[in-house]
C-alpha positions in Angstrom: -8.6 35.5 9.1 -5.8 37.0 11.3 -3.5 34.6 13.0 -0.1 36.3 13.7 1.3 36.9 17.1 2.6 40.4 16.7 2.2 42.9 19.6 1.6 46.3 18.0 -1.4 47.7 16.1 -0.2 51.3 15.7 2.2 53.8 17.1 2.5 53.2 20.8 -0.7 51.1 21.1 -0.4 47.6 22.6 -3.0 45.0 22.8 -1.6 43.9 26.2 -2.8 47.2 27.7 -6.4 46.5 26.6 -6.6 42.8 27.6 -6.0 43.1 31.3 -7.9 44.2 34.3 -11.6 44.5 33.8 -11.8 43.2 30.2 -14.9 41.2 30.9 -16.5 43.9 33.1 -16.0 46.5 30.4 -17.8 44.4 27.8 -20.2 42.7 30.2 -20.9 45.2 33.0 -21.5 44.0 36.5 -24.6 46.2 36.9 -26.3 44.4 34.0 -25.3 41.0 35.4 -26.9 41.9 38.7 -30.1 43.1 36.9 -30.3 39.9 34.8 -29.8 37.7 37.9 -32.6 39.6 39.7 -34.9 39.4 36.7 -34.4 35.7 36.3 -34.6 35.0 40.1 -31.1 33.6 40.1 -29.3 36.0 42.4 -27.7 34.5 45.6 -30.1 34.6 48.6 -27.2 34.3 51.1 -23.5 34.9 51.1 -21.7 32.0 49.4 -18.1 31.2 48.5 -19.3 31.3 44.9 -22.1 33.8 44.6 -24.1 34.1 41.4 -22.4 37.1 39.9 -19.0 35.5 40.3 -20.3 32.3 38.7 -21.5 34.3 35.6 -18.0 35.5 35.0 -16.5 32.1 35.8 -18.8 30.5 33.1 -17.5 33.0 30.6 -13.9 32.5 31.7 -14.4 28.7 31.1 -15.1 29.7 27.5 -11.9 31.6 27.4 -9.8 28.9 28.9 -10.9 25.6 27.3 -7.7 23.7 28.0 -7.9 24.3 31.8 -10.1 22.5 34.3 -12.9 24.5 35.9 -11.2 24.5 39.3 -7.9 25.7 37.8 -9.7 28.6 36.0 -11.3 29.5 39.3 -8.0 29.3 41.1 -6.4 31.7 38.6 -9.3 34.1 38.9 -9.1 34.0 42.7 -5.4 34.6 42.6 -6.1 37.7 40.7 -8.6 38.8 43.3 -6.1 38.3 46.1 -3.6 40.5 44.3 -6.1 43.2 43.5 -8.1 43.3 46.7 -5.4 42.6 49.3 -5.3 40.2 52.2 -8.3 41.8 54.0 -10.7 40.3 51.4 -11.6 36.7 52.1 -11.5 34.6 48.9 -12.4 30.9 49.0 -11.5 28.3 46.4 -13.8 25.4 45.5 -13.4 22.0 44.0 -15.1 20.6 40.9 -18.1 19.4 42.9 -18.6 22.9 44.4 -18.3 24.6 41.1 -20.7 22.1 39.5 -23.3 22.8 42.2 -22.8 26.6 41.8 -23.3 26.3 38.0 -26.6 24.3 38.6 -27.8 27.0 41.0 -27.0 29.7 38.3 -28.8 27.7 35.6 -29.1 28.5 31.9 -31.5 31.4 31.7 -29.2 34.2 33.1 -26.5 33.4 30.6 -29.0 33.2 27.7 -30.6 36.5 28.8 -27.2 38.2 29.2 -26.1 37.1 25.8 -29.3 38.2 24.1 -29.2 41.7 25.6 -25.4 42.4 25.5 -24.2 40.6 22.3 -25.3 43.1 19.6 -23.5 44.6 16.6 -20.8 47.0 17.7 -19.5 48.5 14.5 -19.5 52.3 14.2 -19.3 54.6 11.2 -15.5 54.6 11.9 -15.2 50.8 11.8 -13.3 49.8 8.6 -14.7 46.9 6.6 -18.1 46.7 8.4 -20.3 48.4 5.8 -21.2 48.1 2.2 -22.2 51.6 1.0 -25.0 52.6 3.5 -25.6 49.1 4.9 -24.1 47.2 7.8 -23.2 43.7 6.5 -24.2 40.6 8.5 -24.2 36.9 7.6 -26.3 34.0 8.8 -25.0 30.4 9.2 -24.6 27.6 11.7 -22.4 24.9 13.2 -22.4 22.0 15.6 -20.3 21.2 18.6 -19.6 17.8 20.3 -20.8 17.4 23.9 -20.0 14.7 26.5 -21.6 11.3 25.8 -24.1 11.2 28.7 -27.5 9.7 28.5 -29.2 13.1 29.1 -27.2 14.7 26.4 -27.9 11.9 23.9 -31.6 12.2 24.5 -31.7 16.0 24.4 -29.4 16.7 21.5 -29.1 13.6 19.4 -26.3 11.8 17.7 -25.3 12.3 14.0 -25.0 9.3 11.8 -21.6 8.1 10.7 -20.5 5.7 8.0 -20.8 2.8 10.5 -23.6 3.4 13.0 -23.5 6.7 15.0 -20.8 9.2 15.8 -18.9 9.0 19.0 -20.5 12.1 20.7 -23.9 13.9 20.7 -23.9 17.3 19.1 -25.5 20.6 19.9 -26.4 22.9 17.0 -25.7 26.7 17.1 -27.1 29.0 14.4 -26.5 32.8 14.5 -25.9 36.1 12.8 -22.4 37.6 12.5 -21.4 41.2 11.9 -18.9 40.4 9.2 -16.7 43.4 9.8 -16.1 42.7 13.5 -17.0 38.9 13.7 -19.3 39.7 16.6 -22.1 37.1 16.8 -25.6 38.0 17.9 -29.0 36.4 18.0 -27.6 32.9 18.2 -29.9 30.0 18.9 -28.8 26.8 20.6 -30.7 23.6 19.9 -30.6 19.9 19.2 -28.6 18.4 16.4 -31.8 17.2 14.7 -33.2 20.7 14.4 -32.2 22.1 11.0 -30.4 25.5 10.5 -33.3 26.8 8.4 -35.8 26.0 11.2 -33.6 27.9 13.7 -33.1 30.7 11.2 -36.8 31.7 11.6 -35.9 33.0 15.1 -32.6 34.5 13.9 -34.1 36.8 11.3 -36.1 38.6 14.0 -32.8 40.3 14.8 -32.5 41.9 11.4 -33.2 45.6 11.2 -33.4 48.4 8.6 -29.9 49.5 7.6 -28.5 45.9 7.6 -27.6 43.8 4.6 -27.9 40.1 5.2 -25.8 37.4 3.4 -26.9 33.8 3.4 -25.8 30.5 1.7 -28.0 28.6 -0.7 -29.2 26.1 1.9 -31.1 28.9 3.8 -33.3 30.0 0.9 -37.0 29.3 1.2 -39.9 31.5 0.3 -41.3 31.8 3.9 -37.9 32.6 5.4 -37.1 35.1 2.7 -40.4 36.9 3.3 -39.9 36.9 7.0 -36.4 38.4 6.7 -37.6 40.9 4.1 -40.4 42.1 6.4 -37.7 43.1 9.0 -36.6 45.9 6.7 -33.1 44.6 6.0 -31.8 44.1 2.5 -30.9 40.6 1.5 -28.3 39.0 -0.8 -28.8 35.2 -0.7 -27.4 32.5 -2.8 -30.0 30.1 -4.2 -29.8 26.5 -5.6 -29.4 26.0 -9.3 -32.6 24.0 -9.6 -34.9 26.9 -8.6 -36.6 28.4 -11.7 -36.0 32.1 -12.0 -37.5 33.2 -15.4 -36.1 36.5 -16.7 -38.6 39.4 -16.8 -36.1 42.2 -17.6 -32.4 42.4 -18.2 -30.7 45.3 -16.3 -27.8 47.4 -17.5 -25.2 45.6 -15.2 -26.1 42.1 -16.5 -28.4 41.2 -13.7 -32.1 40.6 -14.3 -35.5 40.8 -12.6 -37.5 37.7 -11.8 -40.1 36.4 -9.3 -40.1 33.9 -6.5 -43.3 32.1 -5.4 -44.5 30.2 -2.4 -44.9 26.4 -2.8 -47.9 25.7 -4.9 -51.0 24.5 -3.1 -53.3 22.2 -4.9 -56.4 23.8 -6.2 -55.2 27.4 -5.5 -53.8 30.0 -7.9 -50.1 30.7 -7.8 -50.4 34.4 -7.1 -48.3 37.3 -8.2 -45.0 36.3 -6.6 -42.3 38.6 -5.2 -39.9 40.5 -7.5 -36.2 39.8 -6.9 -33.1 40.8 -8.8 -30.9 37.9 -9.9 -27.1 37.9 -10.4 -25.5 34.9 -12.1 -21.8 34.2 -12.4 -19.3 31.4 -12.7 -16.6 30.5 -10.2 -13.6 28.7 -11.7 -11.2 27.4 -9.0 -7.5 27.1 -9.7 -8.1 23.4 -10.0 -11.6 22.1 -10.3 -14.9 22.3 -12.2 -16.7 25.6 -13.0 -19.6 26.3 -10.7 -22.6 28.6 -11.5 -23.5 30.9 -8.6 -26.9 32.5 -8.4 -27.6 35.3 -6.0 -31.0 36.9 -5.4 -31.4 40.3 -3.7 -34.0 42.7 -2.6 -32.0 45.6 -4.0 -33.6 46.0 -7.4 -31.8 49.1 -8.6 -28.3 48.3 -10.0 -27.2 51.9 -9.4 -27.6 51.3 -5.7 -25.6 48.0 -5.7 -24.0 47.0 -9.0 -23.8 43.3 -9.7 -20.0 43.1 -9.6 -19.9 44.7 -6.2 -22.5 42.3 -4.8 -20.5 39.4 -6.2 -17.5 40.6 -4.3 -19.6 41.4 -1.2 -21.0 37.8 -1.1 -17.5 36.6 -0.4 -17.8 38.4 3.0 -20.2 35.5 4.0 -17.0 33.5 4.6 -16.3 35.8 7.6 -18.8 33.6 9.4 -16.5 30.6 8.7 -13.7 32.6 10.3 -15.9 33.2 13.3 -16.7 29.5 13.6 -12.9 28.8 13.5 -12.5 31.2 16.4 -15.3 29.5 18.4 -14.4 25.9 17.7 -10.6 25.9 17.4 -9.1 28.8 19.3 -11.7 29.1 22.2 -13.2 25.6 22.5 -10.0 23.8 21.4 -9.6 21.7 18.3 -10.9 18.1 18.5 -12.3 18.6 22.0 -15.8 18.3 23.4 -17.7 20.7 25.7 -17.5 20.1 29.5 -21.1 19.7 30.6 -22.8 16.4 31.3 -26.4 17.7 31.3 -28.4 19.6 28.6 -29.0 22.7 30.7 -25.3 23.0 31.6 -24.4 22.5 27.9 -26.6 25.4 26.9 -25.2 27.5 29.7 -21.7 26.7 28.5 -22.6 27.6 24.9 -23.8 31.0 26.0 -20.7 31.5 28.1 -18.6 30.6 25.1 -20.5 33.1 22.9 -20.1 35.8 25.6 -16.4 35.1 25.9 -16.0 35.5 22.1 -18.1 38.7 22.2 -15.8 40.1 25.0 -12.7 39.3 23.0 -14.1 40.8 19.8 -15.1 43.9 21.7 -11.6 44.4 22.9 -10.2 43.8 19.4 -12.7 46.3 17.9 -11.6 48.9 20.5 -8.0 48.2 19.6 -8.7 48.5 15.9 -10.5 51.9 16.4 -7.6 53.2 18.4 -5.1 52.1 15.8 -7.3 53.2 12.9 -7.2 49.7 11.4 -9.6 47.1 10.0 -10.7 44.8 12.9 -9.7 41.9 10.7 -6.1 43.1 11.1 -6.1 42.3 14.8 -4.9 38.8 15.5 -7.5 36.7 17.3 -5.0 34.0 18.3 -2.7 36.7 19.8 -5.6 38.2 21.7 -6.4 34.8 23.2 -2.7 34.3 24.2 -2.6 37.8 25.8 -5.7 36.9 27.9 -4.0 33.6 28.9 -0.9 35.5 30.1 -3.0 38.1 31.8 -5.3 35.7 33.8 -4.0 36.6 37.3 -4.6 40.3 36.5 -7.8 39.6 34.6 -10.3 39.1 37.5 -11.4 42.6 38.5 -14.5 41.8 40.4 -14.8 41.0 44.1 -17.1 38.3 45.5 -19.0 41.2 47.1 -19.6 42.8 43.7 -18.1 46.1 44.9 -15.8 48.1 42.5 -12.2 48.5 43.7 -9.7 51.3 42.9 -8.0 49.1 40.2 -11.3 48.8 38.4 -11.8 52.5 38.3 -8.2 52.9 37.0 -9.1 50.4 34.2 -11.6 52.8 32.8 -8.9 55.1 31.8 -7.7 55.3 28.2 -5.8 52.0 27.6 -5.1 51.3 23.9 -3.8 48.2 22.3 -3.6 46.0 19.2 -1.7 44.0 16.7 -1.6 43.8 12.9 -3.3 41.3 10.5 -1.6 38.5 8.6 -3.2 38.0 5.2 -4.5 34.5 4.9 -6.6 33.1 2.1 -9.6 30.9 2.3 -10.2 29.2 -1.1 -12.6 31.0 -3.4 -13.8 33.3 -0.5 -10.4 35.0 -0.6 -10.2 35.5 -4.3 -8.2 32.4 -5.4 -11.0 31.5 -7.8 -11.7 33.2 -11.0 -15.0 35.0 -11.1 -16.9 35.5 -14.4 -20.3 37.2 -14.4 -23.0 35.9 -16.6 -24.3 38.7 -18.9 -28.0 38.3 -18.3 -29.7 35.0 -17.4 -27.6 31.9 -17.8 -28.6 29.7 -20.7 
């Protein structure tokens, strides 16, 4: 996870030159925003001070600037508009009430549709650290976020239990896929706290494709979900619980072995043939702590295609999802803060805005990494957020009329940018633990 505040990625390439005018409109094109607004029936029917296409970018900007109030973020955006467009363009400010009404007019659906269509894996064949052999690596996981304690939010999302009664705030649950090499999230689902991650994952796996390799923690494994993910054509490397029986059928040359998994047994019906999987077992010994047996199952049955030791190392990439959660919850949302919205629809709108903001930042960081011929992990996320913060008056490159201006056209020219990565460990995921593969099935 990169956290330094250095300015350069490579020779003559500066991140500040990428994170400036038109950052959002490069990653989230105005033409597509207008199409989505039209498709969802959310486009402005008359000229307003805050038309729908401006509100889309404002909602995303609210995700970028969690520490600022909504009217302050709007003021900074409009200050940028005045500088870019000149005094002839009329730009109106609005108070919190006006912004709230404009957000309600926009609704949740355009932000959701925009995220689903735009937030996709972005790694190319030149992206360092994004592939394992011939597969693009992705990971599945989830998190929760606190939302304001309103009656509507409590009823829609639910309250987690605490040691004494209930927690202070309701929580919304977000589960998604992450491209481990770029930290781009895609296919995310937003739902109530009481809806489990595995339940939401049934929608997530629909975004898997041939050529992907999906990593998942032990809590996601279930026969039905495994089969659904497997049917998408992606390869799977999932950890499973230690209490699942995996009888050895054949020991392979790399110490892994073949076994079978079965659906839950139904009374009075035969068990069936089951599904062949390859099992890899190994011990993790932390610097201080008890040894833990890890068990991975994979759809890659041939050890020549993916040797056991390589898959053990690859599974550590699942922790890149944890780094992505840290970016969402700490550096964008703000540590120990709740979301802004008082109603469930606006909470979901805000969540998709936050996801789109993260996608835009990661898109710029990926562009910087490609130009500097570096691993995207070596570009500082914190520094990128700070650069955006400093660039806010120059950052709004879209007029209320939606017409492109000369500065936007100039922004399409080759910019460049970047910073280097600071190495930071993350427990066993970063190699502090000793890994010892079990030769064949564990006793």
